[in-house]
C-alpha positions in Angstrom: -44.6 156.3 196.7 -46.5 159.5 196.3 -45.3 162.4 194.2 -44.8 164.4 197.4 -42.7 161.6 199.0 -40.6 161.3 195.8 -39.7 165.0 196.0 -38.9 164.6 199.7 -36.6 161.6 198.9 -34.8 163.6 196.2 -34.1 166.4 198.7 -33.1 164.0 201.5 -30.6 162.2 199.2 -29.1 165.5 198.2 -28.7 166.5 201.8 -27.2 163.1 202.7 -24.6 163.4 199.9 -23.6 166.9 200.9 -23.3 165.7 204.5 -24.8 168.9 205.8 -28.2 170.0 206.7 -29.7 173.1 205.1 -31.8 175.6 206.9 -35.5 174.9 207.1 -36.1 177.9 204.9 -33.7 176.7 202.2 -35.1 173.2 202.3 -38.7 174.6 202.0 -37.6 176.8 199.1 -36.0 173.8 197.3 -39.1 171.7 197.9 -41.4 174.4 196.6 -39.3 174.7 193.5 -39.3 171.0 192.9 -43.1 170.6 193.2 -44.2 174.0 191.8 -47.3 173.7 189.6 -48.1 170.1 190.6 -51.6 170.0 192.1 -52.2 168.8 195.6 -54.2 165.9 194.1 -51.2 164.8 192.0 -48.8 165.3 195.0 -50.8 162.9 197.0 -51.2 160.3 194.2 -48.6 157.7 193.3 -45.8 159.3 191.4 -46.1 159.0 187.6 -43.1 159.0 185.3 -44.0 162.4 184.0 -44.0 164.0 187.4 -40.9 162.1 188.4 -39.2 163.6 185.3 -40.3 167.1 186.2 -39.0 166.8 189.8 -35.8 165.2 188.6 -35.2 167.8 186.0 -35.8 170.6 188.5 -33.4 169.0 190.9 -30.8 168.9 188.0 -31.4 172.6 187.5 -31.3 173.7 191.1 -29.4 171.2 193.1 -26.8 169.7 190.7 -26.7 172.6 188.3 -26.7 170.4 185.2 -27.2 172.0 181.9 -29.9 170.9 179.5 -28.6 169.1 176.4 -30.0 168.0 173.0 -33.1 165.8 173.4 -31.3 162.9 171.7 -33.4 159.7 171.8 -36.4 161.6 173.3 -37.1 163.3 169.9 -38.6 159.9 168.8 -40.9 159.3 171.8 -44.4 159.1 170.4 -45.8 160.4 173.8 -43.3 163.3 174.3 -46.0 165.9 173.8 -48.7 164.2 175.8 -47.7 166.7 178.5 -46.4 169.7 176.7 -45.1 171.4 179.9 -43.3 168.2 180.8 -41.7 167.5 177.4 -38.3 169.1 178.1 -38.1 167.5 181.6 -38.9 164.1 180.1 -36.4 164.6 177.3 -33.6 165.7 179.7 -33.9 162.8 182.2 -34.2 160.3 179.4 -31.3 161.7 177.3 -29.1 161.8 180.4 -29.9 158.2 181.3 -31.6 159.0 184.6 -35.2 157.8 183.8 -35.1 155.6 180.8 -38.1 155.3 178.5 -40.4 152.2 178.5 -39.4 151.4 174.9 -37.1 153.1 172.4 -40.0 155.3 171.2 -42.4 155.5 174.2 -41.6 157.2 177.5 -44.7 156.1 179.4 -45.8 159.5 180.8 -48.7 158.3 183.0 -47.2 155.0 184.1 -46.7 154.8 187.9 -43.1 154.6 189.0 -42.5 151.8 191.4 -40.7 152.4 194.7 -37.7 150.4 193.4 -37.5 152.3 190.1 -38.0 155.6 192.0 -35.0 154.8 194.2 -32.9 153.9 191.2 -33.7 157.1 189.4 -32.6 159.2 192.4 -29.4 157.3 192.6 -28.8 158.0 188.9 -29.6 161.7 189.4 -26.7 162.1 191.9 -24.3 159.4 190.6 -23.5 159.9 186.9 -21.6 156.6 186.8 -24.9 154.8 187.5 -26.7 156.4 184.5 -28.0 154.2 181.7 -25.6 155.3 178.9 -26.6 152.6 176.4 -29.8 154.6 175.7 -27.7 157.4 174.4 -26.5 155.3 171.6 -29.9 154.5 170.1 
């Protein structure tokens, strides 16, 4: 799944859960917000965990209105600053149990997210009962 398709899937799931369709202008504005700053090359490439985290975090801000919280377990990720502009997004989706790290101290910024894992993260974004809470206890 490309980064662009991942963003589209995030938006489609949000629309499905709301059981309403947004205007084309509103949907375009949401899409632009989710992918802002991500290059066309990266949008057409397979979605990496860092870009999935960015898109998921932006969806949390704009679509679900979730507040940021303490970084929790993410403070210990040895690769958290491999992408300085992604660090808070990575920390938030990991701390909230939406996109878990590869190990207890490594997020895996550049690893490609499989279609199956991408689907699961989107489910966890919108369904808090599906989030991986055991990570929060580390």
